[in-house]
C-alpha positions, 0 to 999 in steps of 0.5 A: 500500500505504501508504494502505491501511496508514494507513487500517487503523490509523486506526480503532485509533488514534482509538478506543483504548478500544474497541480495548483493550477488544476486545483484552481480550475476545479475550485472555480468550477465548483464555486460557479456550480454551487452558486447557481444551485444556491441561487436557484434553490433560494429564489424558488421557495423564498417568496412562498416561505415569506407568504406562509410566514406572514399568513399572506392574504389572497386578495385585498378588498377595497371599499371606495365606491359606497356599493357595500357596507364594509362592516357588514362584508367584514363580518360576513367573511369573518364568519366563514369557515376556513377564512381568516380576515384582517382588521378594517383599516381606514386610509386616504389616497395621496399622490404627491410625496417628496424625499430629500427634495425629489418628488416620488413618481409613479406611486399612489400612497394609501395613508393608513390609520394603523390603529393601536395594534396593526401587528395583531392582524392574523392576515398579512402580518408585518415583517420588519426589515428595519426598525427604530423601536419595538413600538406596536404601532407607529409613534406620533410624527413617524410612519412605517413604509413598505420595502418596495418604496424604501429600497427602490427610492433609497429611503432608510429609517430616520429619513423624512417624507413630505406628503401634500394634502389639501394644499398643506405639507405634512412631514413624517420621519420613517421609523420602520421599513416593513414587508407589507405583502400586498404593497411590497411586490416589485413594480407596484404602483401603490404603497401603504403608509402606516400612520399613528392614529393622531397623525391620521386624524390631523391629516383628515377632517373626514372621509377616507376609505376602508379596506380589509385583507381577506384570505382565499381570493385572487387580487386584481392589478393593472399595468401600463400602456403606450399613451403619452400621459397617465392620469389617475383620480386618487381621492374624493377631492375631485370626481372622475367625471369632472377630470374627464370633462377637463381632459377632453375639453383641453385643446392639446388632447387628441385622444382620451381613454377612460379606464375602470376595473371590475371583478368578473365571476365565470358562470361556468368553469372547466373541471379542476380549473380552480378559477374563482374570478378574473379582473376585468378592465373596461374602457371607452377609448381605442385600445389600439391607439393607446398601445394595447396589443392582442396575440390573436384576434382583435380588441372588443368593439361593442358591449357584447364582446370581450378579450381574454388574457392567455391564462384566462382563456386557457382556464375557461377553455375558450377560443376566439368566437366562443361565448363566455358568461360572467357575473359582474356586479351581481348581474350575468351577461354573455360575451363573444371572445374577439381576442386573446392577449398576454400581460404581466399584470395578473399573469394574463388572468384577466379580461378587457371589454368596452365600457358598454360591456359592463352590466349596470346595477341600476340606471345611473349607477355606473362603475367607477372609472378613475384612470385616464390615458391620453394621446396629445397632439403633435407639438404639445408640451407634456410637462406643461400639460401635467403642470396645468392639471396639477395646478387645477386639481392639486393632490386629487389626481396623479398625473405623469408622462409615460416617459416618467412612468417607464423610467421609474419602472426601468429603474426598479427593473435595473435594481431587481433584475439587470444589476444582479444579472450583470453581477452574475455575468461579471462573475462568470467572466471572472471565472472564464478569466481564471480558467484561461489563466490557469490553462495557459500556466499549465501549457507554459510548464508543459511546453517550456522546452519548446518555448526555449527552443523558439527563443534560442532561434531568435523569437522574442518574448513578445512574439511568443506571447502573441503566438500564445494569444493567437492560439487561444483566440481562435477556439475562444471565438469558436466557443463564443459564436455558438454561445451568442447564437444560442443566447439570441435564438434559443434563450427567448424560447426557453424563457417563454417556456418558463414564463408561460405559467405567468401568462407570457407566451411570447417573450418580447426579446430585443436583439440589439446588435451593438449590445450583443457585440459588446457582450461578445467583446467583453467575454473575449477580452476576459478570456484573452486577458487571462491568456496574456497575463499568464504568458507574461512568465515567458518575458520574465524567465531566462532562456536557460530556465525555460530549457531546464524546466522543460 
């Protein structure tokens, strides 16, 4: 046994450099593989674990239009077997806030009366990310804000936020940052601000709205379009009808689309579909002019037509031309499917129709439609248009250019997706650099005698290094080219397969030639840089040492 052991260790003992280089390659490969496995394992179940830990709700009921008595609805849900409900929280919606002199765009703030014990809620329990004190509720002069707002706007505990309400400015210190599940998801357009009871009373003389988190339902959401301007009525200081008339009468307005949102319950569903209902968007505008698209068919043009999201169409078992029956606001109606579309909000589990397609509860009792998307005439000044709206309606509305909204969304996407992926790309480039460096060092040790012969024939160290570099360049290019083709052609298809469960069946991949060339150049530079640095040993060593090492 001893001779075998001695023979096994003789190689590493006499070839220390090669052994160390091979060990480094194995280390880097194992590190890369381990990192990928850890990332996949953690991201796969982390959000589910947080939802279970917080006993997260499956929907958020908001009572704003006066159709139902919040106390009665809350009592009914609380009495249902297998259902847990939160307390009723009163809030008022604001649209303007400032942090360190900079306005926070693209957010509606639900200023919520925390009451004496928001931590006692059995549903959507708050999880503290940062906290100044163990107080069971925000102290006077302070607020708790969700992580989505804090991290996207670089707001920390101790910072101050200024809110505009009724032509007054209210300033509060951030005393805690919380994971507030209904308002902590990325790309959200709302933020729940938890306030002290006395501060809430000082904010409001009367009014507000009530919402309650209720488990075992599905939440509605909405997203962006391609209009020039987005306007949303956020509180009762102005009526949607008043804003509508002002927008349509403005000389700079070319087209206005007024949007509202209701909930539709299918009259029948496919077996095992587990579909309780779908959010329905309705508009009196032209969806095509406002940037909405369909994968198949067209948008509804009459009150008897409807377009379904991909997931809604699949779960309902409907195709273009089929009939779908929905209960909307307690009234059943039948609609013809004219189009199928995809959308990130609600994972395409939604529907679109015209305003005429929404059944009425009673004459003159139309559903609220508080959002507007506008196209302006050519040459119109968007910033001046928004400033005029804000001067007229104040904090009753939130108005912003689509450019501002998209920039805010891109900033969030950069922080959540782009920069982490870029960091992973740099890590992989670093691994490639290290592997190439190690391989070249092994090659130098192995071919030291040959290199010494070339040097004795008059070949300079610089030319030898260029020769090694050119030898590495061809296989490097041969490896990068298939990788480029696979990334541009196959990756979108792979992403579509992964994202199909989220309602995205056609991934909108953008293939920018300049960006792809830059990525290839960066990868090539990393690998060849490792080769060039490792070959510097040729320049430092003498001809005699090269021959002797060989």
